[in-house]
All heavy atoms as an XYZ file, in Angstrom:
837
protein
N     -18.446     19.676     18.642
C     -17.161     20.328     18.440
C     -17.315     21.821     18.690
O     -18.390     22.368     18.598
C     -16.673     20.171     17.001
C     -16.083     18.847     16.551
S     -14.681     18.149     17.400
C     -13.376     19.277     17.139
N     -16.195     22.400     18.941
C     -16.173     23.840     19.103
C     -15.019     24.406     18.279
O     -14.169     23.672     17.783
C     -15.997     24.199     20.584
O     -14.772     23.697     21.054
N     -15.015     25.696     18.133
C     -13.960     26.345     17.357
C     -12.604     26.065     18.017
O     -12.476     26.122     19.236
C     -14.207     27.844     17.286
C     -15.471     28.218     16.540
S     -15.423     27.758     14.816
C     -14.651     29.184     14.134
N     -11.628     25.740     17.173
C     -10.283     25.486     17.663
C      -9.304     26.235     16.766
O      -9.523     26.376     15.566
C      -9.973     23.986     17.639
C      -8.680     23.666     18.338
C      -8.537     22.184     18.669
O      -9.534     21.454     18.660
O      -7.406     21.782     18.940
N      -8.230     26.705     17.360
C      -7.207     27.427     16.615
C      -6.120     26.458     16.175
O      -5.649     25.640     16.965
C      -6.597     28.548     17.475
O      -7.650     29.460     17.835
C      -5.520     29.298     16.719
N      -5.735     26.572     14.913
C      -4.692     25.734     14.330
C      -3.623     26.633     13.712
O      -3.902     27.759     13.307
C      -5.255     24.844     13.221
C      -6.281     23.853     13.689
C      -7.641     24.164     13.656
C      -5.909     22.596     14.133
C      -8.596     23.255     14.071
C      -6.854     21.675     14.552
C      -8.192     22.009     14.520
O      -9.138     21.099     14.928
N      -2.422     26.096     13.611
C      -1.336     26.780     12.919
C      -0.786     25.850     11.855
O      -0.456     24.698     12.144
C      -0.204     27.164     13.892
O      -0.748     28.001     14.921
C       0.899     27.909     13.181
N      -0.702     26.347     10.628
C      -0.109     25.597      9.530
C       1.301     26.120      9.333
O       1.523     27.334      9.275
C      -0.917     25.776      8.227
C      -0.197     25.129      7.063
C      -2.305     25.209      8.392
N       2.253     25.199      9.239
C       3.645     25.562      8.996
C       4.136     24.776      7.788
O       4.111     23.543      7.792
C       4.493     25.234     10.218
C       5.914     25.711     10.116
C       6.688     25.438     11.385
O       6.476     26.165     12.379
O       7.494     24.491     11.379
N       4.542     25.500      6.753
C       5.073     24.883      5.544
C       6.523     25.326      5.436
O       6.807     26.521      5.360
C       4.279     25.313      4.304
C       2.796     24.958      4.473
C       4.865     24.670      3.044
C       1.887     25.524      3.407
N       7.437     24.339      5.446
C       8.858     24.663      5.469
C       9.662     23.631      4.708
O       9.289     22.457      4.639
C       9.358     24.734      6.913
N      10.771     24.082      4.159
C      11.675     23.152      3.499
C      12.344     22.286      4.560
O      12.616     22.741      5.678
C      12.725     23.927      2.704
C      13.563     23.025      1.814
C      14.429     23.795      0.859
O      15.375     24.460      1.337
O      14.157     23.755     -0.349
N      12.608     21.038      4.212
C      13.275     20.126      5.139
C      14.715     20.568      5.368
O      15.283     21.295      4.546
C      13.261     18.685      4.597
O      13.958     18.668      3.345
C      11.837     18.179      4.415
N      15.304     20.125      6.460
C      16.692     20.495      6.776
C      17.657     20.079      5.680
O      18.656     20.742      5.442
C      17.118     19.877      8.108
C      16.575     20.601      9.308
C      17.153     20.069     10.599
O      18.345     19.690     10.628
O      16.404     20.035     11.584
N      17.366     18.981      5.014
C      18.245     18.474      3.958
C      18.047     19.205      2.626
O      18.754     18.913      1.664
C      17.993     16.973      3.758
O      16.663     16.767      3.318
N      17.099     20.122      2.565
C      16.768     20.872      1.344
C      16.317     19.960      0.211
O      16.492     20.280     -0.953
C      17.947     21.733      0.866
C      18.367     22.757      1.875
O      17.612     23.115      2.771
N      19.580     23.241      1.760
N      15.731     18.822      0.569
C      15.305     17.856     -0.447
C      13.792     17.781     -0.593
O      13.282     16.941     -1.322
C      15.870     16.480     -0.116
C      17.383     16.450     -0.217
C      17.992     15.116      0.167
O      17.244     14.205      0.588
O      19.210     14.991      0.040
N      13.060     18.648      0.106
C      11.613     18.621      0.012
C      10.970     19.623      0.945
O      11.641     20.470      1.537
N       9.648     19.500      1.052
C       8.861     20.419      1.875
C       7.983     19.607      2.814
O       7.393     18.602      2.416
C       7.936     21.294      1.000
C       8.731     22.040     -0.066
C       7.142     22.268      1.860
C       7.859     22.706     -1.115
N       7.900     20.058      4.055
C       6.973     19.474      5.019
C       5.885     20.488      5.312
O       6.156     21.686      5.427
C       7.683     19.121      6.325
O       8.560     18.044      6.115
N       4.656     20.000      5.413
C       3.525     20.853      5.769
C       2.871     20.235      6.996
O       2.401     19.099      6.941
C       2.539     20.950      4.618
N       2.895     20.958      8.094
C       2.369     20.459      9.362
C       1.268     21.375      9.876
O       1.360     22.593      9.749
C       3.475     20.381     10.417
C       4.623     19.473      9.992
O       4.332     18.338      9.587
O       5.777     19.913     10.046
N       0.249     20.765     10.457
C      -0.846     21.508     11.081
C      -0.785     21.196     12.571
O      -0.833     20.028     12.966
C      -2.221     21.084     10.520
C      -3.330     21.900     11.180
C      -2.252     21.241      9.007
N      -0.660     22.243     13.382
C      -0.586     22.095     14.833
C      -1.884     22.579     15.463
O      -2.432     23.601     15.044
C       0.583     22.916     15.401
C       1.932     22.460     14.889
C       2.512     23.078     13.784
C       2.606     21.421     15.500
C       3.746     22.673     13.307
C       3.848     21.003     15.025
C       4.406     21.630     13.928
O       5.631     21.220     13.444
N      -2.331     21.863     16.480
C      -3.517     22.313     17.203
C      -3.110     23.327     18.266
O      -1.930     23.675     18.382
C      -4.303     21.134     17.799
C      -3.547     20.363     18.867
O      -2.533     20.872     19.417
O      -3.982     19.238     19.181
N      -4.063     23.799     19.044
C      -3.804     24.843     20.048
C      -2.817     24.391     21.117
O      -2.155     25.224     21.744
C      -5.112     25.276     20.691
N      -2.685     23.077     21.318
C      -1.742     22.540     22.306
C      -0.361     22.299     21.716
O       0.529     21.797     22.398
C      -2.281     21.230     22.887
C      -3.571     21.440     23.668
O      -3.696     22.493     24.337
O      -4.445     20.557     23.603
N      -0.183     22.615     20.437
C       1.108     22.423     19.784
C       1.343     21.009     19.290
O       2.457     20.662     18.902
N       0.296     20.190     19.278
C       0.412     18.820     18.797
C       0.111     18.764     17.300
O      -0.732     19.510     16.799
C      -0.553     17.904     19.549
C      -0.370     17.857     21.071
C      -1.477     17.046     21.711
C       1.002     17.290     21.417
N       0.803     17.883     16.591
C       0.580     17.748     15.156
C      -0.779     17.102     14.920
O      -1.037     15.986     15.350
C       1.694     16.919     14.493
C       1.391     16.694     13.019
C       3.038     17.610     14.652
N      -1.648     17.833     14.221
C      -2.990     17.337     13.910
C      -3.050     16.747     12.504
O      -3.899     15.910     12.218
C      -4.011     18.468     14.040
N      -2.147     17.169     11.623
C      -2.086     16.676     10.245
C      -0.705     17.027      9.702
O      -0.126     18.053     10.086
C      -3.182     17.323      9.389
C      -3.122     17.027      7.918
C      -3.410     15.575      7.566
O      -3.783     14.766      8.455
O      -3.265     15.220      6.407
N      -0.175     16.180      8.841
C       1.160     16.415      8.316
C       1.313     15.741      6.959
O       0.707     14.699      6.705
C       2.198     15.850      9.297
O       3.507     16.123      8.845
N       2.122     16.342      6.102
C       2.458     15.719      4.827
C       3.851     16.171      4.419
O       4.368     17.167      4.936
C       1.416     16.056      3.729
O       1.610     15.176      2.628
C       1.516     17.489      3.285
N       4.447     15.419      3.516
C       5.802     15.713      3.057
C       5.864     15.541      1.541
O       5.251     14.624      0.998
C       6.814     14.764      3.720
C       8.195     14.910      3.186
N       9.026     15.938      3.544
C       8.890     14.172      2.285
C      10.181     15.825      2.902
N      10.119     14.762      2.130
N       6.609     16.425      0.886
C       6.818     16.362     -0.558
C       8.313     16.281     -0.799
O       9.064     17.115     -0.290
C       6.273     17.638     -1.249
C       6.614     17.647     -2.717
C       4.797     17.781     -1.020
N       8.738     15.277     -1.563
C      10.148     15.168     -1.959
C      10.322     15.820     -3.321
O       9.590     15.502     -4.265
C      10.572     13.712     -2.010
N      11.275     16.748     -3.427
C      11.508     17.426     -4.704
C      11.801     16.412     -5.815
O      11.338     16.567     -6.939
C      12.681     18.397     -4.596
C      12.451     19.606     -3.722
C      13.509     20.193     -3.041
C      11.195     20.181     -3.584
C      13.326     21.318     -2.259
C      10.998     21.304     -2.791
C      12.077     21.862     -2.128
O      11.889     22.969     -1.341
N      12.579     15.382     -5.501
C      12.975     14.387     -6.503
C      11.770     13.712     -7.159
O      11.829     13.337     -8.329
C      13.884     13.345     -5.872
N      10.676     13.586     -6.424
C       9.465     12.977     -6.989
C       8.897     13.803     -8.143
O       8.105     13.293     -8.936
C       8.379     12.812     -5.919
C       8.734     11.770     -4.880
O       9.695     10.987     -5.088
O       8.052     11.743     -3.833
N       9.282     15.064     -8.223
C       8.781     15.965     -9.257
C       9.888     16.434    -10.204
O       9.670     17.338    -11.012
C       8.087     17.174     -8.617
C       6.872     16.758     -7.832
C       6.956     16.481     -6.477
C       5.640     16.581     -8.460
C       5.850     16.066     -5.755
C       4.523     16.160     -7.754
C       4.640     15.905     -6.401
O       3.544     15.485     -5.688
N      11.084     15.834    -10.076
C      12.178     16.156    -10.980
C      12.787     17.524    -10.781
O      13.351     18.090    -11.712
N      12.681     18.070     -9.561
C      13.280     19.369     -9.265
C      14.243     19.237     -8.088
O      14.199     18.265     -7.337
C      12.223     20.461     -8.948
C      11.367     20.749    -10.167
C      11.359     20.077     -7.765
N      15.112     20.234     -7.952
C      16.066     20.273     -6.842
C      16.356     21.724     -6.493
O      16.214     22.622     -7.327
C      17.365     19.559     -7.217
N      16.768     21.941     -5.253
C      17.159     23.284     -4.805
C      18.480     23.645     -5.464
O      19.411     22.838     -5.476
C      17.295     23.309     -3.288
N      18.542     24.841     -6.044
C      19.758     25.310     -6.715
C      20.197     26.616     -6.070
O      19.991     27.687     -6.612
C      19.544     25.483     -8.242
C      19.439     24.141     -8.921
C      18.315     26.329     -8.534
N      20.788     26.484     -4.918
C      21.207     27.681     -4.180
C      22.276     27.314     -3.168
O      22.444     26.166     -2.817
C      20.016     28.305     -3.471
C      19.311     27.361     -2.515
C      18.089     28.039     -1.922
N      16.868     27.344     -2.204
C      16.398     26.342     -1.465
N      17.048     25.925     -0.431
N      15.271     25.757     -1.771
N      22.962     28.344     -2.711
C      23.937     28.156     -1.654
C      23.352     28.720     -0.373
O      22.182     28.651     -0.172
C      25.266     28.812     -2.027
C      25.919     28.093     -3.208
O      25.855     26.855     -3.240
O      26.450     28.780     -4.092
N      24.032     29.365      0.397
C      23.694     29.817      1.748
C      22.400     30.610      1.866
O      22.405     31.742      2.338
C      24.858     30.652      2.299
C      26.143     29.868      2.284
O      26.100     28.677      2.628
O      27.182     30.444      1.923
N      21.300     30.044      1.453
C      19.999     30.713      1.544
C      18.940     29.662      1.808
O      18.976     28.577      1.244
C      19.686     31.450      0.254
C      18.349     32.112      0.240
C      18.037     33.325      0.757
C      17.135     31.585     -0.298
N      16.704     33.595      0.566
C      16.119     32.533     -0.082
C      16.802     30.398     -0.932
C      14.807     32.352     -0.478
C      15.490     30.202     -1.328
C      14.509     31.184     -1.104
N      18.016     29.978      2.662
C      16.904     29.080      2.970
C      15.599     29.837      2.729
O      15.473     31.000      3.125
C      16.944     28.639      4.438
C      18.174     27.822      4.812
C      18.217     26.478      4.133
O      17.162     25.846      3.981
O      19.318     26.060      3.736
N      14.614     29.189      2.105
C      13.328     29.867      1.919
C      12.640     30.110      3.256
O      12.854     29.382      4.218
C      12.526     28.902      1.054
C      13.262     27.629      1.031
C      14.641     27.861      1.534
N      11.830     31.146      3.291
C      11.095     31.467      4.508
C      10.098     30.365      4.840
O       9.562     29.698      3.949
C      10.318     32.782      4.339
C      11.243     33.980      4.229
O      12.371     33.928      4.749
O      10.816     34.974      3.611
N       9.844     30.213      6.119
C       8.798     29.305      6.582
C       7.468     30.024      6.425
O       7.334     31.195      6.788
C       9.024     28.925      8.067
C       7.860     28.122      8.617
C      10.337     28.171      8.230
N       6.492     29.350      5.852
C       5.146     29.905      5.721
C       4.372     29.469      6.956
O       4.299     28.277      7.257
C       4.445     29.392      4.448
C       3.003     29.868      4.402
C       5.213     29.820      3.211
N       3.840     30.429      7.675
C       3.084     30.115      8.887
C       1.757     30.865      8.841
O       1.729     32.078      8.667
C       3.891     30.529     10.120
C       3.412     29.897     11.386
C       4.379     30.107     12.542
O       5.435     30.737     12.368
O       4.057     29.624     13.626
N       0.677     30.100      8.951
C      -0.667     30.677      8.918
C      -1.478     30.129     10.084
O      -1.441     28.938     10.369
C      -1.398     30.324      7.618
C      -0.689     30.756      6.361
C      -0.824     32.253      6.115
N      -0.203     32.641      4.866
C       1.003     33.166      4.764
N       1.727     33.373      5.837
N       1.492     33.494      3.580
N      -2.224     31.005     10.732
C      -3.093     30.595     11.836
C      -4.541     30.781     11.416
O      -4.876     31.729     10.709
C      -2.801     31.441     13.076
C      -3.484     30.950     14.327
C      -3.063     31.733     15.554
O      -1.956     31.490     16.058
O      -3.850     32.595     15.985
N      -5.385     29.844     11.821
C      -6.803     29.946     11.503
C      -7.608     29.251     12.593
O      -7.087     28.472     13.380
C      -7.115     29.338     10.126
C      -6.897     27.862     10.066
C      -7.947     26.979     10.268
C      -5.640     27.349      9.815
C      -7.741     25.614     10.221
C      -5.432     25.981      9.768
C      -6.485     25.111      9.972
N      -8.893     29.539     12.610
C      -9.814     28.937     13.571
C     -10.890     28.208     12.794
O     -11.395     28.726     11.792
C     -10.449     30.022     14.465
O      -9.389     30.755     15.103
C     -11.332     29.408     15.532
N     -11.203     26.990     13.242
C     -12.222     26.202     12.547
C     -12.904     25.244     13.512
O     -12.343     24.883     14.552
C     -11.580     25.417     11.415
N     -14.090     24.845     13.143
C     -14.867     23.849     13.881
C     -14.990     22.632     12.970
O     -15.915     22.543     12.163
C     -16.245     24.416     14.229
C     -17.117     23.437     14.994
O     -16.614     22.363     15.377
O     -18.301     23.733     15.201
N     -13.996     21.731     13.038
C     -13.940     20.574     12.146
C     -13.622     19.305     12.929
O     -13.054     19.363     14.018
C     -12.887     20.765     11.033
C     -13.268     21.921     10.121
C     -11.499     20.992     11.611
N     -13.978     18.180     12.332
C     -13.636     16.894     12.952
C     -12.483     16.211     12.231
O     -11.793     15.391     12.815
C     -14.859     15.947     12.978
O     -15.343     15.800     11.652
C     -15.950     16.501     13.875
N     -12.284     16.537     10.931
C     -11.170     15.941     10.184
C     -10.385     17.018      9.449
O     -10.935     18.028      9.014
C     -11.673     14.921      9.135
O     -12.489     15.611      8.186
C     -12.462     13.801      9.788
N      -9.086     16.793      9.322
C      -8.202     17.665      8.556
C      -7.486     16.818      7.518
O      -7.116     15.672      7.788
C      -7.164     18.327      9.470
C      -7.685     19.331     10.482
C      -6.577     19.725     11.454
C      -8.233     20.561      9.786
N      -7.274     17.385      6.327
C      -6.603     16.675      5.253
C      -5.757     17.667      4.476
O      -6.301     18.571      3.829
C      -7.638     16.010      4.332
C      -7.005     15.246      3.186
O      -5.848     14.797      3.307
O      -7.691     15.098      2.153
N      -4.426     17.522      4.547
C      -3.515     18.388      3.802
C      -3.239     17.725      2.458
O      -2.770     16.594      2.410
C      -2.205     18.598      4.560
C      -1.208     19.476      3.831
S      -1.706     21.192      3.602
C      -1.377     21.850      5.224
N      -3.546     18.428      1.375
C      -3.331     17.914      0.028
C      -2.278     18.761     -0.673
O      -2.215     19.973     -0.471
C      -4.628     17.942     -0.768
C      -5.714     17.101     -0.147
C      -6.994     17.136     -0.959
O      -7.159     17.927     -1.880
N      -7.916     16.257     -0.611
N      -1.468     18.093     -1.503
C      -0.417     18.781     -2.249
C      -0.569     18.429     -3.720
O      -0.785     17.266     -4.067
C       0.987     18.355     -1.778
C       2.065     19.112     -2.533
C       1.147     18.539     -0.289
N      -0.455     19.443     -4.560
C      -0.458     19.203     -5.998
C       0.671     19.998     -6.630
O       1.200     20.935     -6.036
C      -1.807     19.565     -6.622
O      -2.095     20.926     -6.412
N       1.040     19.614     -7.843
C       2.127     20.265     -8.556
C       1.639     20.639     -9.947
O       1.024     19.825    -10.643
C       3.307     19.302     -8.647
C       4.457     19.764     -9.500
C       5.464     20.538     -8.727
N       6.594     20.861     -9.611
C       7.269     21.975     -9.539
N       6.979     22.848     -8.612
N       8.252     22.223    -10.344
N       1.898     21.850    -10.338
C       1.546     22.308    -11.673
C       2.051     23.706    -11.896
O       2.242     24.469    -10.951
N       2.320     24.059    -13.154
C       2.764     25.414    -13.507
C       3.957     25.868    -12.675
O       4.017     27.006    -12.206
C       1.622     26.420    -13.365
C       0.470     26.100    -14.275
O       0.670     25.671    -15.404
N      -0.739     26.290    -13.781
N       4.911     24.960    -12.460
C       6.141     25.265    -11.727
C       5.869     25.785    -10.319
O       6.508     26.731     -9.843
C       7.010     26.261    -12.496
C       7.507     25.687    -13.817
O       7.639     24.447    -13.910
O       7.774     26.459    -14.750
N       4.902     25.151     -9.656
C       4.597     25.517     -8.277
C       4.007     24.320     -7.534
O       3.466     23.397     -8.143
C       3.617     26.686     -8.210
C       2.220     26.349     -8.674
C       1.260     27.530     -8.628
O       1.720     28.681     -8.469
O       0.061     27.299     -8.732
N       4.156     24.359     -6.231
C       3.490     23.413     -5.351
C       2.310     24.139     -4.730
O       2.438     25.289     -4.302
C       4.420     22.931     -4.225
C       5.522     22.035     -4.709
C       6.796     22.538     -4.926
C       5.290     20.691     -4.931
C       7.816     21.712     -5.364
C       6.303     19.852     -5.373
C       7.571     20.368     -5.592
N       1.180     23.480     -4.688
C       0.001     24.062     -4.058
C      -0.422     23.166     -2.891
O      -0.618     21.966     -3.061
C      -1.148     24.182     -5.049
C      -2.380     24.812     -4.422
C      -3.506     24.977     -5.409
O      -4.171     23.971     -5.712
O      -3.694     26.109     -5.873
N      -0.524     23.774     -1.725
C      -0.944     23.073     -0.517
C      -2.362     23.524     -0.192
O      -2.626     24.719     -0.116
C      -0.014     23.421      0.655
C       1.387     22.933      0.453
C       2.303     23.680     -0.274
C       1.786     21.715      0.975
C       3.595     23.226     -0.477
C       3.070     21.256      0.781
C       3.976     22.010      0.053
N      -3.251     22.547     -0.025
C      -4.644     22.846      0.334
C      -4.977     22.073      1.598
O      -4.794     20.858      1.660
C      -5.598     22.402     -0.779
C      -5.494     23.214     -2.030
C      -6.442     22.729     -3.118
N      -7.821     22.861     -2.661
C      -8.742     21.908     -2.801
N      -8.451     20.758     -3.361
N      -9.971     22.109     -2.377
N      -5.461     22.776      2.594
C      -5.893     22.138      3.823
C      -7.412     22.082      3.820
O      -8.083     23.109      3.690
C      -5.405     22.901      5.059
C      -5.831     22.287      6.386
C      -5.234     20.891      6.571
C      -5.442     23.192      7.540
N      -7.932     20.874      3.914
C      -9.372     20.668      3.966
C      -9.775     20.301      5.382
O      -9.074     19.543      6.066
C      -9.792     19.545      3.019
C      -9.360     19.679      1.565
C      -9.845     18.482      0.767
C      -9.867     20.970      0.958
N     -10.885     20.839      5.822
C     -11.487     20.486      7.099
C     -12.888     20.005      6.829
O     -13.688     20.746      6.252
N     -13.162     18.761      7.179
C     -14.468     18.162      6.856
C     -14.789     18.358      5.377
O     -15.895     18.713      4.997
C     -15.583     18.735      7.735
C     -15.381     18.425      9.207
O     -14.647     17.459      9.519
O     -15.952     19.138     10.041
N     -13.781     18.183      4.523
C     -13.854     18.253      3.052
C     -14.082     19.655      2.488
O     -14.302     19.819      1.292
C     -14.876     17.272      2.506
C     -14.452     15.837      2.734
C     -15.424     14.924      2.110
N     -16.571     14.831      3.007
C     -17.422     13.839      3.036
N     -17.290     12.856      2.209
N     -18.416     13.821      3.879
N     -14.052     20.673      3.335
C     -14.170     22.064      2.874
C     -12.792     22.717      2.946
O     -12.056     22.523      3.913
C     -15.147     22.851      3.764
C     -16.560     22.325      3.743
C     -17.248     22.542      2.414
O     -16.995     23.574      1.766
O     -18.027     21.650      2.014
N     -12.461     23.528      1.942
C     -11.153     24.174      1.935
C     -11.051     25.214      3.050
O     -11.887     26.109      3.154
C     -10.882     24.839      0.591
C      -9.479     25.396      0.500
C      -9.147     25.923     -0.877
O      -9.031     25.117     -1.815
O      -9.020     27.154     -0.997
N     -10.006     25.077      3.865
C      -9.745     26.027      4.949
C      -8.601     26.972      4.600
O      -8.569     28.114      5.067
C      -9.381     25.279      6.236
C     -10.418     24.300      6.777
C      -9.843     23.524      7.947
C     -11.678     25.040      7.189
N      -7.654     26.470      3.810
C      -6.456     27.252      3.534
C      -5.840     26.767      2.234
O      -5.875     25.567      1.935
C      -5.465     27.057      4.698
C      -4.145     27.765      4.588
C      -3.861     28.460      5.904
C      -3.036     26.774      4.296
N      -5.263     27.695      1.485
C      -4.545     27.363      0.244
C      -3.272     28.199      0.217
O      -3.319     29.414      0.450
C      -5.407     27.683     -0.967
C      -4.749     27.370     -2.305
C      -5.615     27.823     -3.458
N      -6.910     27.177     -3.406
C      -7.406     26.426     -4.378
N      -6.711     26.227     -5.467
N      -8.605     25.886     -4.265
N      -2.163     27.565     -0.082
C      -0.879     28.264     -0.144
C      -0.099     27.730     -1.342
O       0.001     26.518     -1.537
C      -0.089     28.033      1.146
C       1.147     28.861      1.278
C       0.868     30.339      1.496
O      -0.102     30.673      2.197
O       1.630     31.163      0.955
N       0.422     28.642     -2.149
C       1.222     28.259     -3.312
C       2.666     28.686     -3.096
O       2.921     29.815     -2.674
C       0.681     28.919     -4.570
C      -0.639     28.385     -5.019
C      -1.077     29.068     -6.312
N      -2.366     28.566     -6.747
C      -3.524     29.156     -6.495
N      -3.541     30.301     -5.817
N      -4.656     28.640     -6.920
N       3.581     27.795     -3.461
C       5.008     28.095     -3.424
C       5.564     27.806     -4.810
O       5.522     26.666     -5.282
C       5.732     27.239     -2.381
C       5.306     27.448     -0.931
C       5.995     26.455     -0.019
C       5.610     28.869     -0.488
N       6.067     28.831     -5.471
C       6.581     28.660     -6.824
C       8.025     28.179     -6.795
O       8.733     28.323     -5.786
C       6.509     29.975     -7.614
O       7.428     30.907     -7.034
C       5.088     30.545     -7.637
N       8.465     27.629     -7.922
C       9.864     27.224     -8.040
C      10.780     28.423     -7.833
O      11.848     28.308     -7.245
C      10.127     26.600     -9.413
C       9.471     25.230     -9.558
O       8.804     24.761     -8.614
O       9.629     24.623    -10.631
N      10.337     29.579     -8.288
C      11.112     30.807     -8.095
C      11.215     31.156     -6.606
O      12.294     31.516     -6.121
C      10.461     31.953     -8.870
O      11.144     33.149     -8.635
N      10.092     31.047     -5.875
C      10.101     31.313     -4.427
C      11.119     30.423     -3.713
O      11.773     30.848     -2.767
C       8.736     31.023     -3.792
C       7.632     31.954     -4.240
O       7.933     33.076     -4.704
O       6.452     31.547     -4.134
N      11.183     29.172     -4.150
C      12.017     28.164     -3.487
C      13.383     28.010     -4.130
O      14.218     27.250     -3.638
C      11.303     26.809     -3.513
C       9.959     26.766     -2.794
C       9.198     25.498     -3.151
C      10.156     26.866     -1.294
N      13.604     28.701     -5.244
C      14.831     28.581     -6.033
C      15.079     27.127     -6.416
O      16.101     26.538     -6.099
C      16.037     29.195     -5.305
C      15.913     30.686     -5.160
C      17.143     31.332     -4.568
O      18.205     30.725     -4.451
N      17.029     32.590     -4.208
N      14.099     26.562     -7.119
C      14.177     25.191     -7.604
C      14.405     25.187     -9.105
O      14.012     26.111     -9.806
C      12.865     24.434     -7.314
C      12.432     24.338     -5.866
C      11.099     23.595     -5.763
C      13.493     23.642     -5.028
N      15.042     24.124     -9.588
C      15.252     23.952    -11.021
C      15.011     22.493    -11.373
O      15.194     21.601    -10.541
C      16.672     24.360    -11.411
N      14.607     22.262    -12.619
C      14.397     20.885    -13.085
C      15.756     20.200    -13.251
O      16.734     20.834    -13.650
C      13.624     20.881    -14.403
C      12.167     21.165    -14.202
C      11.650     22.443    -14.364
C      11.299     20.140    -13.817
C      10.306     22.695    -14.158
C       9.954     20.397    -13.593
C       9.467     21.671    -13.770
O       8.133     21.921    -13.548
N      15.779     18.916    -12.942
C      16.997     18.118    -13.085
C      16.703     16.918    -13.987
O      15.541     16.629    -14.293
C      17.504     17.629    -11.702
C      17.954     18.806    -10.850
C      16.437     16.841    -10.973
N      17.741     16.238    -14.405
C      17.603     15.025    -15.210
C      16.843     15.276    -16.506
O      16.000     14.463    -16.906
C      16.920     13.909    -14.424
C      17.727     13.504    -13.199
O      18.961     13.575    -13.241
O      17.092     13.116    -12.212
N      17.066     16.415    -17.139
C      16.469     16.689    -18.434
C      14.983     16.956    -18.406
O      14.333     16.917    -19.435
N      14.382     17.210    -17.249
C      12.934     17.458    -17.150
C      12.610     18.830    -17.720
O      13.326     19.740    -17.634
C      12.482     17.399    -15.696
C      12.735     16.070    -15.067
C      11.517     15.184    -15.036
O      10.393     15.703    -15.066
O      11.684     13.974    -14.992
């Protein structure tokens, strides 16, 4: 393997019902992808004519496997990208950043 440039894009879905995290290779092809539904965590977007910014990060790595992991805690989503089981990137998005609120008595 040789060093390759990747771009991670974390963005809210068009329906404002979750977040997609995609990793693109140098050719613009999806190398890894994951999706989080807000409803799975008892939260929802509470806003009108506003969209959160897209998080875009570029990095270079020499890896054979990529694994995007998502966890939830302390009113935030944490995205971790692993390459060959080593952390390459970590990005946190808080409920405040995304203007999310708990629903259904959570």
